[in-house]
C-alpha positions in Angstrom: 7.4 -90.2 -118.4 6.2 -91.2 -115.2 3.6 -89.0 -113.1 6.6 -87.5 -111.2 8.1 -86.4 -114.5 4.8 -84.9 -115.9 4.3 -83.0 -112.5 7.8 -81.5 -112.7 7.5 -80.3 -116.2 4.2 -78.9 -115.5 5.5 -76.9 -112.5 8.8 -75.9 -114.3 6.9 -74.3 -117.2 4.3 -72.7 -115.1 6.6 -70.6 -113.0 9.9 -69.0 -112.9 12.4 -68.7 -110.1 15.3 -66.7 -108.5 18.4 -68.7 -107.7 18.0 -71.3 -104.8 21.2 -70.9 -103.2 21.8 -67.3 -102.9 24.6 -66.5 -100.5 26.6 -63.6 -99.0 30.2 -63.2 -100.2 33.1 -64.3 -98.1 35.5 -61.4 -98.0 38.4 -63.6 -97.6 39.9 -63.4 -101.1 38.2 -60.3 -102.7 40.5 -58.0 -104.4 38.9 -54.9 -102.9 39.8 -51.6 -104.3 39.3 -49.7 -101.1 42.3 -48.6 -99.2 43.9 -50.9 -96.8 43.1 -48.5 -94.1 39.4 -48.2 -94.6 38.3 -51.4 -96.3 35.7 -53.2 -93.6 35.7 -56.8 -93.3 32.6 -59.0 -92.6 32.7 -62.1 -90.4 31.9 -65.2 -92.1 30.1 -66.3 -95.3 26.4 -67.6 -95.0 25.2 -71.0 -96.1 21.6 -71.6 -97.2 22.4 -75.3 -98.2 23.2 -76.6 -94.6 19.8 -76.0 -93.2 17.6 -74.9 -96.1 17.6 -71.4 -94.6 20.3 -68.7 -94.1 22.8 -69.8 -91.4 26.3 -68.5 -90.7 28.7 -71.0 -91.8 30.7 -70.6 -88.5 27.6 -71.1 -86.3 26.2 -74.1 -88.2 26.6 -77.3 -86.2 28.7 -79.0 -88.7 31.2 -78.3 -91.6 30.2 -76.3 -94.7 32.2 -74.3 -96.9 31.0 -71.6 -99.1 32.7 -70.3 -102.4 31.6 -67.1 -103.8 31.7 -65.2 -107.1 35.0 -63.3 -106.1 36.7 -66.3 -105.2 35.8 -68.1 -108.5 37.1 -64.9 -110.6 40.3 -64.6 -108.6 41.4 -68.3 -109.0 40.0 -68.6 -112.6 39.4 -72.3 -112.4 38.6 -74.4 -115.4 37.0 -77.5 -113.8 35.1 -78.1 -110.7 38.1 -79.9 -109.3 40.1 -76.7 -109.5 37.2 -74.9 -107.7 36.8 -77.1 -104.7 40.7 -78.4 -104.6 41.4 -76.6 -101.4 38.2 -77.7 -99.3 39.0 -80.1 -96.7 37.4 -83.7 -97.2 36.8 -83.0 -100.5 38.6 -84.9 -103.4 38.0 -85.5 -107.2 38.6 -89.0 -108.4 39.4 -90.3 -111.8 42.5 -88.5 -113.0 43.3 -85.4 -115.1 40.8 -85.6 -117.6 37.7 -83.2 -116.9 35.2 -85.9 -118.3 36.3 -88.5 -115.9 36.5 -86.5 -112.7 34.1 -87.7 -109.8 33.8 -85.7 -106.4 34.3 -87.6 -103.2 33.3 -86.2 -99.8 34.7 -87.8 -96.5 35.5 -91.1 -98.4 32.1 -91.4 -100.0 31.9 -91.2 -103.9 29.3 -91.8 -106.7 25.8 -91.8 -105.6 26.9 -91.1 -101.8 27.5 -87.6 -103.0 24.6 -85.5 -103.9 25.0 -82.7 -106.5 22.6 -80.1 -107.3 22.6 -77.1 -109.7 20.3 -74.4 -108.5 18.3 -77.2 -106.7 18.2 -79.5 -109.5 19.6 -83.0 -108.8 22.5 -84.3 -111.0 21.8 -88.0 -111.1 24.0 -89.1 -114.0 26.5 -91.7 -112.7 28.7 -93.9 -115.1 31.6 -96.3 -114.8 34.2 -94.1 -116.3 32.5 -91.0 -117.6 32.3 -88.3 -114.9 29.5 -87.4 -112.6 28.5 -83.7 -113.5 28.9 -81.5 -116.4 28.9 -77.8 -115.9 31.6 -75.0 -116.5 32.6 -72.7 -113.6 32.6 -69.7 -115.8 28.6 -69.8 -115.6 28.6 -70.3 -111.8 28.1 -67.7 -109.1 29.1 -69.7 -106.3 28.9 -73.2 -104.6 28.6 -74.8 -101.2 30.0 -78.2 -99.9 28.2 -79.7 -97.2 30.3 -82.5 -95.5 28.5 -85.0 -93.5 25.1 -86.8 -93.8 22.4 -84.6 -95.1 19.6 -87.1 -95.8 17.5 -85.5 -93.2 16.9 -82.6 -95.5 18.0 -84.0 -99.0 17.0 -87.7 -99.0 19.1 -90.4 -100.8 22.5 -89.9 -101.9 23.7 -87.4 -99.4 25.8 -89.9 -97.0 29.0 -88.1 -97.5 27.5 -84.8 -98.0 26.4 -82.6 -101.0 27.6 -80.0 -103.4 25.2 -77.3 -104.4 26.1 -75.0 -107.3 24.4 -71.6 -107.9 24.5 -70.4 -111.7 24.7 -66.7 -112.7 22.0 -64.3 -112.4 21.6 -60.8 -113.8 22.2 -59.3 -110.3 25.7 -61.1 -110.4 26.6 -58.9 -113.3 24.7 -55.7 -112.8 25.9 -53.1 -110.2 23.8 -50.3 -108.5 21.8 -48.4 -111.4 23.1 -50.6 -114.2 20.4 -51.5 -116.7 22.7 -53.5 -119.0 26.1 -55.1 -118.7 28.3 -57.6 -120.6 31.5 -59.2 -119.9 33.9 -60.8 -122.4 36.8 -63.0 -121.5 39.8 -64.6 -123.1 42.0 -67.2 -121.8 44.7 -69.6 -122.5 46.6 -72.3 -120.6 49.5 -74.2 -121.9 49.5 -77.5 -120.2 46.8 -78.7 -122.7 47.0 -75.7 -125.1 43.5 -74.7 -123.9 41.7 -71.6 -125.5 38.7 -70.1 -123.4 36.3 -67.4 -124.9 33.4 -66.4 -122.9 30.5 -63.7 -123.0 27.9 -63.0 -120.4 25.2 -60.3 -120.9 22.8 -59.3 -118.3 20.1 -56.5 -118.1 17.1 -55.1 -116.5 14.7 -53.9 -119.3 12.2 -52.8 -116.8 12.0 -52.5 -112.9 11.7 -56.1 -111.3 13.0 -58.0 -114.4 16.5 -59.3 -114.9 17.7 -61.4 -117.8 21.0 -63.0 -118.4 22.7 -65.2 -121.3 26.2 -66.5 -121.5 28.3 -68.8 -123.5 31.6 -70.3 -122.6 33.6 -72.0 -125.4 36.9 -74.1 -124.5 39.1 -75.9 -127.0 42.0 -78.0 -125.6 44.5 -80.6 -126.6 46.5 -83.5 -124.9 47.5 -83.0 -121.3 51.1 -82.8 -120.4 51.7 -84.6 -117.1 54.5 -84.4 -114.7 56.0 -87.5 -115.4 56.8 -86.0 -119.1 54.2 -88.2 -121.0 51.2 -86.9 -122.8 47.5 -88.1 -122.1 45.2 -88.3 -125.0 42.4 -85.6 -124.3 41.1 -83.5 -126.8 38.0 -81.3 -125.8 35.9 -78.9 -127.9 33.2 -77.6 -125.2 30.4 -75.1 -125.6 28.5 -74.3 -122.5 25.4 -72.0 -122.4 23.2 -70.3 -119.8 19.9 -68.3 -120.1 18.0 -67.2 -117.1 15.0 -64.8 -116.4 14.2 -63.3 -112.9 11.1 -61.6 -112.4 10.2 -59.7 -109.1 6.4 -59.4 -109.1 6.0 -57.8 -105.7 8.2 -57.4 -102.8 7.3 -60.8 -101.5 6.9 -62.8 -104.9 9.6 -63.7 -107.3 10.1 -66.3 -109.9 12.6 -67.2 -112.8 13.1 -69.9 -115.4 16.6 -71.0 -116.3 18.4 -73.1 -119.0 21.8 -74.7 -118.6 23.6 -76.6 -121.3 27.0 -78.1 -121.6 28.3 -79.9 -124.8 31.7 -81.4 -125.2 33.1 -83.3 -128.4 35.9 -85.2 -127.0 38.4 -87.4 -128.4 39.8 -89.8 -125.8 40.0 -93.4 -124.6 36.5 -95.2 -124.0 37.8 -95.1 -120.3 38.6 -91.5 -119.7 39.7 -92.0 -116.1 43.1 -92.7 -114.6 46.4 -92.2 -116.5 44.9 -94.5 -119.3 46.7 -93.7 -122.5 44.9 -96.3 -124.4 45.7 -98.3 -127.5 44.4 -97.0 -130.7 41.5 -99.3 -130.7 40.1 -97.8 -127.6 40.1 -94.4 -128.6 36.7 -92.9 -129.1 35.0 -89.8 -130.2 32.6 -88.8 -127.2 29.5 -86.7 -127.5 29.0 -85.5 -123.9 25.8 -83.5 -123.4 23.9 -82.1 -120.3 20.9 -80.1 -120.0 19.1 -78.6 -117.1 15.8 -76.8 -117.2 14.6 -75.3 -114.0 11.6 -73.2 -112.8 11.2 -71.9 -109.4 8.5 -69.5 -107.5 9.4 -67.8 -104.3 6.7 -66.5 -102.1 7.3 -64.6 -98.8 4.8 -61.8 -98.2 5.9 -59.0 -96.1 4.9 -59.2 -92.4 3.9 -63.0 -92.8 6.7 -64.7 -90.8 5.1 -68.1 -91.0 5.2 -68.2 -95.0 8.4 -68.4 -97.0 7.6 -70.6 -99.7 10.0 -72.1 -102.3 8.3 -74.4 -105.1 10.7 -75.6 -107.7 10.7 -78.2 -110.5 13.3 -79.1 -112.9 14.3 -81.6 -115.7 17.9 -82.8 -116.3 19.2 -84.9 -119.3 22.7 -86.1 -119.3 24.1 -88.2 -122.2 27.4 -89.6 -123.3 27.7 -91.2 -126.6 31.0 -92.7 -127.7 31.9 -93.9 -131.3 35.1 -96.0 -131.5 37.4 -94.9 -134.2 38.7 -98.3 -135.5 35.4 -100.2 -135.5 32.7 -97.5 -135.8 30.8 -99.2 -132.7 28.6 -96.7 -131.2 27.7 -96.9 -127.4 25.4 -94.5 -125.6 24.3 -93.7 -121.9 21.2 -91.5 -121.3 19.8 -90.4 -118.2 16.6 -88.2 -117.8 16.0 -86.7 -114.3 12.4 -85.2 -113.4 12.1 -83.6 -110.1 10.1 -81.2 -107.8 10.3 -80.0 -104.4 8.2 -77.6 -102.3 9.3 -76.2 -99.0 8.5 -73.6 -96.5 10.0 -71.7 -93.6 7.9 -70.5 -90.7 9.5 -68.4 -88.0 8.2 -67.6 -84.8 9.6 -65.7 -81.6 9.1 -67.8 -78.5 10.4 -65.2 -76.0 12.2 -61.9 -76.0 15.4 -63.3 -77.4 14.4 -66.8 -78.4 13.1 -68.2 -81.8 12.2 -71.1 -83.7 12.3 -71.7 -87.6 10.5 -74.6 -88.8 11.6 -75.8 -92.3 9.2 -78.4 -93.8 8.3 -79.6 -97.3 8.1 -82.6 -99.9 10.2 -83.8 -102.7 9.8 -86.0 -105.6 12.2 -87.4 -108.5 12.4 -89.9 -111.2 15.2 -91.1 -113.0 15.0 -92.9 -116.5 18.1 -94.6 -118.1 18.5 -96.1 -121.4 21.6 -97.7 -122.8 22.6 -98.5 -126.4 25.1 -100.5 -127.9 25.4 -101.1 -131.8 27.6 -104.3 -131.5 24.7 -106.0 -129.4 22.1 -108.0 -131.2 19.2 -106.2 -129.6 20.8 -102.9 -129.0 21.1 -103.4 -125.1 24.4 -102.0 -123.6 26.4 -103.9 -121.0 26.7 -102.1 -117.7 23.8 -99.4 -118.6 20.5 -101.2 -118.1 17.4 -99.8 -119.4 15.6 -99.0 -116.1 13.9 -96.3 -114.0 13.9 -95.3 -110.4 11.4 -93.0 -108.5 11.8 -91.2 -105.2 9.4 -89.5 -102.8 10.1 -87.8 -99.6 8.7 -85.4 -96.8 10.9 -83.7 -94.2 10.5 -81.4 -91.1 13.3 -79.5 -89.4 13.3 -77.1 -86.4 15.8 -74.6 -85.7 15.6 -73.4 -82.0 17.8 -70.6 -81.1 17.7 -69.5 -77.1 19.8 -66.7 -76.0 20.6 -65.5 -72.4 18.5 -68.4 -70.5 22.2 -69.8 -70.0 25.1 -67.6 -70.8 25.6 -67.3 -74.5 23.3 -68.6 -77.3 22.0 -72.3 -77.6 20.9 -73.6 -80.9 19.4 -76.9 -81.4 18.4 -78.4 -84.8 16.4 -81.7 -84.8 15.1 -82.9 -88.2 13.5 -86.1 -89.7 12.8 -87.1 -93.3 10.8 -90.0 -94.6 11.6 -91.4 -98.0 10.2 -94.2 -100.3 11.8 -95.2 -103.4 11.3 -97.9 -106.0 13.1 -99.3 -109.1 12.5 -101.6 -112.1 14.0 -102.5 -115.3 13.6 -104.9 -118.4 15.1 -108.1 -116.4 13.3 -107.6 -113.0 9.6 -106.9 -111.7 11.0 -104.3 -109.4 12.1 -103.4 -106.0 11.0 -101.0 -103.4 11.9 -99.8 -99.8 11.7 -96.9 -97.6 13.8 -95.4 -94.9 13.6 -92.8 -92.0 16.4 -90.3 -91.8 16.6 -88.4 -88.4 19.2 -86.0 -87.3 19.9 -83.7 -84.2 22.6 -81.1 -84.1 23.4 -78.7 -81.2 25.7 -75.7 -81.0 26.5 -73.5 -78.1 28.3 -70.3 -78.2 29.1 -69.2 -74.5 30.8 -66.0 -75.5 30.7 -64.1 -78.9 32.8 -66.0 -81.5 33.3 -69.3 -79.6 31.1 -72.1 -80.8 31.1 -75.9 -79.8 28.9 -78.3 -81.8 28.0 -81.7 -81.9 25.5 -83.9 -84.2 24.2 -87.2 -84.8 22.7 -88.0 -88.2 21.3 -91.0 -90.1 21.8 -91.1 -93.8 20.9 -93.7 -96.6 21.4 -94.3 -100.3 19.1 -96.4 -102.2 20.8 -98.8 -104.6 21.4 -97.2 -108.0 19.6 -98.9 -111.3 23.1 -99.7 -112.5 24.0 -101.5 -109.3 20.6 -103.4 -109.4 20.5 -104.4 -112.8 24.0 -104.7 -114.5 24.5 -107.4 -117.1 26.7 -108.1 -119.9 30.5 -107.7 -120.5 32.4 -105.7 -118.0 35.8 -106.2 -119.7 37.2 -108.6 -122.3 40.8 -110.2 -122.5 41.9 -111.1 -126.1 44.2 -114.3 -125.9 47.1 -115.4 -128.2 45.1 -118.5 -129.3 42.3 -116.5 -130.7 40.1 -116.8 -127.6 38.5 -113.9 -125.7 37.9 -114.2 -122.0 35.1 -112.3 -120.9 34.4 -110.8 -117.2 30.6 -110.4 -117.2 28.4 -108.2 -114.9 25.8 -110.1 -112.7 22.8 -108.3 -111.7 21.9 -108.1 -107.8 18.2 -106.8 -107.6 18.3 -107.9 -104.0 20.9 -105.1 -102.9 19.8 -103.3 -99.8 20.1 -99.5 -99.0 23.2 -98.3 -97.7 22.5 -96.7 -94.0 25.2 -94.7 -92.1 25.0 -93.4 -88.6 27.6 -90.5 -88.0 28.7 -88.6 -84.9 30.5 -85.4 -85.2 32.2 -83.1 -82.7 33.9 -79.9 -83.4 34.6 -76.3 -82.3 34.9 -73.0 -84.1 36.0 -69.5 -83.2 36.0 -66.2 -85.1 37.0 -62.6 -84.0 37.3 -59.3 -85.7 40.1 -56.7 -85.0 42.3 -59.3 -83.4 45.7 -58.2 -84.1 44.9 -55.2 -86.7 42.0 -52.9 -87.3 39.4 -54.4 -89.8 41.1 -57.9 -89.4 39.0 -61.2 -89.0 40.3 -64.5 -87.6 38.4 -67.8 -88.1 39.1 -71.3 -87.1 36.7 -74.5 -87.2 37.7 -78.0 -87.0 35.5 -81.4 -86.5 36.0 -84.9 -85.8 33.6 -87.4 -87.5 32.8 -91.1 -87.3 30.4 -92.9 -89.6 29.3 -96.4 -89.1 27.9 -97.9 -92.2 25.6 -100.8 -92.7 25.3 -102.6 -96.2 27.7 -100.5 -97.9 27.4 -100.8 -101.7 30.7 -102.0 -103.0 31.8 -103.4 -106.4 33.0 -107.0 -106.2 35.3 -108.2 -109.1 35.9 -111.8 -109.0 38.5 -112.7 -111.4 41.9 -114.6 -111.4 42.4 -114.1 -115.2 41.3 -116.2 -117.9 39.8 -119.6 -116.9 41.3 -123.0 -117.6 38.6 -123.4 -120.4 40.1 -120.7 -122.5 43.3 -123.0 -123.2 41.8 -126.5 -123.4 39.7 -127.4 -126.7 36.7 -127.1 -127.4 37.4 -123.9 -125.2 33.9 -124.2 -123.5 33.7 -122.4 -120.2 36.2 -119.7 -121.3 35.6 -116.5 -119.1 37.4 -114.1 -117.0 35.1 -114.2 -114.0 32.2 -112.0 -112.9 31.5 -108.5 -111.5 28.7 -107.6 -109.2 27.7 -105.3 -106.5 27.4 -106.5 -102.8 26.6 -105.4 -99.6 29.5 -105.0 -97.2 27.8 -105.6 -93.7 29.8 -103.3 -91.6 32.0 -100.7 -92.4 33.4 -97.5 -90.7 34.9 -94.3 -91.9 36.3 -91.5 -89.6 38.5 -88.5 -89.9 39.4 -84.9 -88.9 38.9 -81.6 -90.6 40.3 -78.1 -90.0 39.7 -74.8 -91.7 41.4 -71.7 -90.6 41.9 -68.1 -91.9 43.3 -64.7 -91.1 42.2 -61.8 -93.3 43.0 -58.3 -93.4 42.7 -55.6 -95.8 46.4 -55.9 -96.7 46.9 -59.6 -96.8 45.3 -63.2 -96.0 46.4 -66.5 -95.0 44.1 -69.6 -95.2 44.7 -73.3 -94.4 42.7 -76.5 -94.7 43.6 -79.9 -93.4 41.9 -83.5 -93.7 42.5 -86.9 -92.8 40.4 -90.0 -93.3 40.5 -93.6 -92.6 38.1 -96.5 -93.6 37.5 -100.0 -93.3 35.6 -103.1 -93.4 35.1 -103.8 -89.8 34.7 -107.6 -90.3 37.9 -108.1 -92.4 40.0 -105.0 -91.8 40.1 -104.4 -95.4 40.4 -100.7 -96.7 37.0 -99.2 -97.9 35.9 -96.0 -99.4 37.7 -93.6 -101.4 40.7 -92.9 -99.0 43.3 -90.1 -99.5 46.5 -89.2 -97.8 46.7 -86.5 -94.9 46.4 -83.4 -96.8 47.1 -79.7 -96.1 46.1 -76.8 -98.2 47.2 -73.3 -97.9 46.6 -69.9 -99.5 48.7 -66.6 -98.7 47.7 -63.5 -100.7 48.8 -59.9 -100.8 46.4 -57.1 -101.6 48.3 -54.3 -103.4 45.4 -51.8 -103.4 47.8 -49.0 -104.6 48.1 -50.8 -108.0 44.9 -52.6 -107.9 46.3 -56.0 -107.7 46.1 -59.2 -105.8 49.0 -61.7 -105.8 49.0 -65.0 -104.0 50.6 -68.4 -103.7 48.7 -71.7 -103.0 50.4 -74.9 -101.6 49.3 -78.5 -101.3 51.1 -80.8 -99.1 50.2 -84.5 -98.9 51.6 -87.2 -96.8 52.8 -90.5 -98.4 49.8 -93.0 -98.8 50.1 -96.6 -97.5 46.6 -97.1 -96.2 46.1 -99.8 -99.0 45.6 -103.6 -99.2 47.9 -104.1 -102.1 51.4 -102.4 -101.7 51.4 -101.6 -105.5 48.7 -99.1 -104.7 51.2 -97.1 -102.3 52.0 -93.7 -103.4 54.5 -91.0 -102.2 53.8 -87.6 -100.6 54.3 -84.4 -102.4 54.3 -80.6 -102.1 52.9 -78.4 -105.1 52.7 -74.8 -105.4 50.5 -72.6 -107.6 51.0 -68.8 -108.1 48.2 -66.3 -109.2 47.8 -62.7 -110.0 44.8 -60.5 -110.5 45.0 -56.9 -111.9 41.8 -54.8 -111.8 42.5 -51.3 -112.6 40.3 -48.7 -110.7 41.4 -45.7 -112.9 38.6 -44.3 -115.0 40.0 -45.2 -118.5 40.8 -49.0 -117.5 37.7 -49.6 -115.4 36.2 -52.9 -116.3 39.5 -54.6 -117.2 40.5 -57.7 -115.3 43.8 -59.6 -116.0 44.5 -62.8 -114.3 47.9 -64.7 -114.6 49.0 -67.9 -112.8 51.4 -70.7 -112.9 50.1 -74.1 -111.6 52.6 -76.7 -110.3 55.3 -74.0 -110.3 58.2 -76.7 -109.9 56.8 -79.1 -112.5 56.5 -81.7 -109.8 55.4 -85.3 -110.8 52.9 -86.3 -108.1 49.9 -88.7 -107.8 47.0 -87.3 -106.0 44.2 -89.8 -107.0 45.9 -93.3 -107.6 49.3 -94.9 -107.9 50.6 -94.5 -111.4 48.2 -91.6 -112.3 50.4 -88.4 -112.5 48.9 -85.0 -112.4 49.6 -82.2 -115.0 52.9 -80.7 -115.2 53.6 -77.0 -114.9 50.8 -74.8 -116.5 51.3 -71.3 -117.4 47.8 -69.6 -117.8 46.4 -66.2 -118.1 43.0 -64.5 -119.2 41.7 -61.0 -119.9 38.4 -59.7 -119.3 36.4 -56.7 -119.8 33.1 -55.6 -118.4 31.1 -52.9 -119.9 28.0 -51.5 -118.1 25.4 -48.8 -119.0 
């Protein structure tokens, strides 16, 4: 453990914390038991991720989407892919298995998308074993910030970031409740998945909130839309324990522990539509633990002091045992981190203000690989290595009203980061980067916002990209030889750097057509020019001649290494719109993206077809029911270099219903029913030949009891 790790754990165990990403609820999809005539609607969700300080998602000069607990409970997702599927510009790669799903934002994936749970970085990255492990049933909400975020969050936020917030006692307790519990049972037939969960929260004394929760999922093979079965057997237990303490009105703290454990049976490569030969089936032990502590200090009347000090430790581990040979391989990643930031607020004039957000952050990753089949126990593609990061940032938020008509907001920011990496095969490398950003929004009349931004983002090469060695894949030949494609380390990789311009406009208004309605629409165009994009280069034309000519010297299948692509460009459009009334709601999201190597014209990035998502819901408050239909529409995709990778367009519909009776005898009961892929459509969202799950009938029943 390095100095960063020791300091992180010291701070984690010396303090506690409240949730780092608390947010207001978006009323867009709440069931709401008030009458259709009286239920008030609020305008706009609040983001705390976009600027590290609360700001209206509509007025933020960029694109950010907030998902709250009500939306999670209404849609009842079983994976993060389900939770974020309708967000424009967001796509989950890797195929139907939950263990292989990897989020992408605006064509960036892997280390280019930063993921945090309660502020704790999730830095696990593997070839085919997923990116982040958490059960949505333990989440209170999430935010997706699209676009460069390195000026606040450092390396790895070139495409944006996903910030998840776990449940706290306040999410379960209402009003004067001192103790509450919620039990839930569910089933879906597309993979014969049974789900059981229990969450209990309490306030044993004033200012103290305690919460504990456990979720169990047990599933079998996935029924695909093309009629085949995908080998996938999950046995998952997830847990959360959290303590929140409010010492004074300005001082709060908490400590939390989040765990995810999946005993799975599936191919070694859990991505794509890999049905796998028996020799490739493995028993996987997937485990992730996050310990996080945080102290918030904002004394009343002290506008210059709003301190957040947090520390965390995350361990993510994937172990695999091959059923036929007994071979064991393992990847183990430890992340230690801490960050301290503060917000100082000033009044500059009668109706103008300045908020300064500044702080420091440090983290350390340690990775170990193991392979029982290698002589020294090292694992190909998983080098024993570590990396350290340290950064400092400053951001201003100037809000000026009525100097010119309306409200002008200017948000400049800059962050400095240094980073280093070393491994068993290299003395180490180090570098530093400066990430500036400036964003401007102008609201000439109430509700109408135009915005523009420029941001520079970077990503340091990962330890896997720098130091990968050993076997990538092997091709058995009829003559008994084996052609091996080998990883070649590249410790001279340069950091990726992107410059992004973004322009957009948004509009929101209440009482537009009906009393208590709310209309919102926001769209943006972005263009990212990327230097030294890190890409995988597989140099293989099949087995070499030496594989067929005795004495078979020089038999190989080429090499694989990571390289810098000198110049690349990604651009696209995003649009979000909603119309919400106490009786019904309509939402829509659209995204389009293109990317290429500007020197060769070849496609780059994780490109997707033009995609439109819709959600139409009806609130039947007389019977305490919400019913809705979601649609996903994608154009045919031919933006590929190989015609075999083209795939057709599709239209898919999902139905959902939630019944939460308000009558005294049934209060606390919630029933969810749904049908995914209603018409059992065979479609390909990820890659050509990778079918999605077929029709899925699902349901759950939950009961909340409070005292």
